[in-house]
C-alpha positions in Angstrom: 140.0 66.7 18.4 141.5 63.3 19.1 140.3 59.9 18.0 141.4 56.4 18.6 141.0 53.8 15.9 141.1 50.2 17.0 142.2 47.4 14.7 140.2 44.2 14.2 138.6 43.2 17.5 138.9 39.4 17.7 136.5 37.3 19.8 136.2 37.2 23.5 139.8 38.1 24.3 139.6 41.3 22.3 136.2 42.3 23.9 137.4 41.5 27.4 140.6 43.6 27.3 138.7 46.5 25.7 136.1 46.3 28.5 138.9 46.3 31.1 141.0 49.2 29.7 139.1 51.4 27.3 136.9 53.1 29.9 140.1 54.2 31.6 142.0 55.1 28.5 139.3 57.5 27.2 139.7 60.1 30.0 143.3 59.4 30.5 144.2 60.1 26.9 141.5 62.7 26.4 140.0 60.7 23.5 137.0 62.4 21.8 136.0 59.5 19.6 136.6 55.7 19.5 136.1 53.8 16.2 136.7 50.1 16.0 136.7 47.6 13.2 134.6 44.7 14.6 134.1 42.3 11.8 135.7 39.5 13.9 134.2 40.4 17.3 131.8 37.5 17.6 133.6 34.1 17.8 136.3 35.4 15.4 134.0 36.1 12.5 131.0 38.5 12.2 129.2 40.6 14.8 126.1 40.1 17.0 123.8 42.4 18.9 125.4 41.3 22.2 129.0 41.7 21.1 128.2 45.1 19.6 126.6 46.2 22.8 129.7 45.0 24.8 131.9 47.2 22.6 129.5 50.2 23.1 129.5 49.7 26.8 133.3 49.7 26.8 133.3 53.1 25.0 133.4 52.3 21.3 131.4 55.1 19.5 131.3 53.7 16.0 132.0 50.3 14.3 133.3 49.5 10.8 133.1 46.1 9.2 134.9 44.1 6.5 134.5 41.1 4.3 133.0 39.1 7.2 130.3 41.7 7.7 127.4 39.3 7.1 128.7 36.2 8.8 126.2 36.6 11.6 122.5 37.3 10.6 122.1 39.6 13.6 124.1 42.3 11.9 120.9 43.2 10.0 119.2 43.9 13.4 122.1 46.2 14.2 121.7 48.0 10.9 118.0 48.7 11.8 118.6 49.6 15.5 121.9 51.6 15.4 123.2 54.6 13.6 126.8 53.8 14.5 127.7 50.8 12.4 128.5 50.6 8.7 129.3 47.9 6.2 132.0 48.2 3.4 130.9 51.0 1.1 132.0 49.2 -2.1 129.8 46.2 -1.6 127.0 46.0 -4.2 124.5 48.9 -4.0 121.8 46.5 -2.8 123.8 45.2 0.1 122.1 45.7 3.5 123.4 48.4 5.8 124.6 52.0 5.6 127.7 52.6 3.5 129.0 55.5 5.8 128.3 57.2 9.0 128.3 60.7 10.6 128.8 60.3 14.3 129.2 62.9 17.1 132.4 63.0 19.1 132.4 63.6 22.9 133.3 67.3 22.2 130.3 67.7 19.9 132.2 67.5 16.7 130.7 65.6 13.7 132.9 63.0 12.2 132.4 61.0 9.0 133.3 57.3 9.0 133.5 54.9 6.1 135.2 51.7 5.2 136.1 50.2 1.8 137.5 46.8 0.9 140.6 46.2 -1.2 140.3 44.1 -4.3 143.6 42.1 -4.3 143.0 38.6 -2.9 139.6 39.7 -1.7 136.0 39.1 -2.8 134.8 41.0 -5.9 133.8 44.5 -5.0 133.4 47.9 -6.7 136.4 50.2 -7.1 137.5 51.4 -3.6 138.9 54.7 -5.1 135.7 55.6 -7.0 133.6 54.6 -4.1 135.6 56.8 -1.7 135.4 59.7 -4.2 131.6 59.5 -4.1 131.2 59.2 -0.3 133.9 61.7 0.6 132.2 64.3 -1.5 128.9 63.6 0.4 130.4 63.5 3.8 132.4 66.7 3.4 129.1 68.6 3.1 128.5 67.6 6.7 132.0 67.7 8.2 135.7 68.1 7.2 136.6 65.3 9.6 136.5 62.0 7.8 138.1 58.7 8.8 138.5 56.0 6.1 139.1 52.3 7.1 140.8 50.5 4.2 140.2 46.8 4.8 142.5 45.1 2.5 145.2 42.4 2.0 147.7 44.3 -0.2 149.8 47.1 1.4 150.1 48.7 -2.1 146.3 49.1 -2.3 146.2 50.7 1.1 149.0 53.1 0.3 147.5 54.0 -3.1 144.1 54.9 -1.5 145.8 57.0 1.1 147.8 59.0 -1.5 144.7 59.3 -3.7 142.7 60.8 -0.7 145.5 62.8 0.8 144.3 66.3 1.8 140.6 65.3 1.3 140.2 63.1 4.4 141.5 63.2 7.9 142.9 59.7 8.1 143.2 56.5 6.0 143.9 53.6 8.4 144.3 50.0 7.4 142.8 46.8 8.8 142.3 43.2 7.9 145.8 41.7 8.2 145.8 41.9 12.0 149.6 42.8 12.1 150.5 46.4 13.1 152.8 48.2 10.8 155.5 50.8 11.8 154.7 53.3 9.0 152.4 55.7 10.8 152.8 59.2 9.2 151.2 62.4 8.1 151.1 62.6 4.3 152.0 65.8 2.5 148.4 66.9 2.2 147.7 66.4 5.9 146.1 63.0 5.9 147.2 60.6 8.7 148.1 57.1 7.4 149.1 53.7 8.7 149.0 50.5 6.6 147.6 48.4 9.4 146.7 49.4 12.9 146.9 45.8 14.2 144.6 43.5 16.0 142.8 43.9 19.4 142.8 40.3 20.5 145.1 37.4 21.4 148.7 37.7 20.1 149.7 34.2 21.1 148.2 33.0 17.9 148.2 33.2 14.1 146.3 36.4 13.4 144.0 35.6 16.3 143.5 31.9 15.8 144.9 28.9 17.6 148.1 28.2 15.8 147.9 24.4 16.4 144.7 24.3 14.3 146.2 26.4 11.6 149.3 24.3 11.5 147.4 21.0 11.3 145.4 22.3 8.4 148.5 23.5 6.6 150.4 20.2 7.1 147.6 17.8 6.4 145.0 19.7 4.3 142.4 18.4 6.7 139.6 20.9 7.5 139.9 22.5 10.9 137.8 24.8 13.0 140.1 27.9 13.4 139.2 28.5 17.0 140.0 31.9 18.5 143.1 31.8 20.6 143.3 33.1 24.2 146.8 33.9 25.1 148.5 37.4 25.3 145.5 39.6 24.6 146.4 43.2 23.6 144.7 46.4 22.5 146.2 47.7 19.3 145.2 50.9 17.6 146.2 54.3 16.5 145.7 57.8 18.0 145.3 60.7 15.7 144.9 64.4 16.5 142.9 66.5 14.0 142.3 70.2 13.4 138.5 70.5 13.7 138.4 73.4 11.2 140.5 71.9 8.3 139.9 68.3 9.2 143.6 67.6 8.7 145.9 65.6 11.0 148.9 67.0 13.0 149.7 64.0 15.2 149.6 60.2 14.8 150.9 57.5 17.1 150.5 53.7 17.5 149.0 52.4 20.7 149.5 48.9 22.1 148.5 47.8 25.6 149.1 44.3 26.9 147.1 42.5 29.6 149.6 43.4 32.4 149.4 47.1 31.4 145.6 46.8 31.2 145.5 45.3 34.7 147.7 48.1 36.1 145.4 50.7 34.5 142.3 49.0 35.9 143.9 49.2 39.4 145.2 52.7 39.0 143.8 54.9 36.1 146.8 57.1 36.4 149.4 54.4 36.2 152.3 55.4 34.0 152.2 52.7 31.3 152.6 54.8 28.2 156.0 55.6 26.6 156.1 58.9 24.8 156.3 58.3 21.0 159.5 59.9 19.7 157.7 61.5 16.7 154.8 62.9 18.7 154.7 66.7 18.1 155.0 68.4 21.5 153.7 71.7 20.1 150.2 70.2 20.1 148.2 68.4 22.9 150.5 66.0 24.7 150.1 62.3 24.1 149.7 61.8 27.8 147.8 64.5 29.7 149.9 66.3 32.3 149.4 65.0 35.8 
């Protein structure tokens, strides 16, 4: 089965480009499941009922959150209404919301999803490794397919968690820093890994925010409203192909689509906008379905 994991969806620009392109990407790339980190989807921080529904309408099947999970009070309504959103699992045990999910892909396959926060330069949380141990053991009773979102600042923490879980989960994919890394790989035990899958949002910015506001705060120390930027919206994420029996990965590739490509895809769902990744294994399902 094939899933697409989308990096932090930031504000209106991220939602709009997803709504434009994702409904066409899903059949075009034969995607069975779409998971998105959406802790920044509502005005750049937090999530609301309306923004969650906008993602769902675009084709997002499950949502993970991060350190901004509770910035909008409406998230608690979502926890009550939806079985496809989870908060960081290593928050305190009394924190509202589910600490993991089991969702059903379009091909009927059950997939476990969880997210943990890193601890370097982040709010105090429980150990991400021990938390992952506990939840992975529980999820594996339901499915061998498990996606872990590691929402962290430090690349070393992300790499460590991936190595620790290698062979026990399908993928460990990083979020939070909003900058895609070029280290996508299949680890020796069969777990797909990338340090950060990037941001779905405006790239003419500083990690999604207007850079003039960030610059003024940096130069003057005066408080600024870090407004979401608008220029150069892009979809950024990672595609992973999994063996549904073992739960292990055999293909991983970065995906980035800019506004011009999204517009072309909207006009013609078969438009040739995707370069073939050099490392994509041709022995398995092709990255682009044959015409």
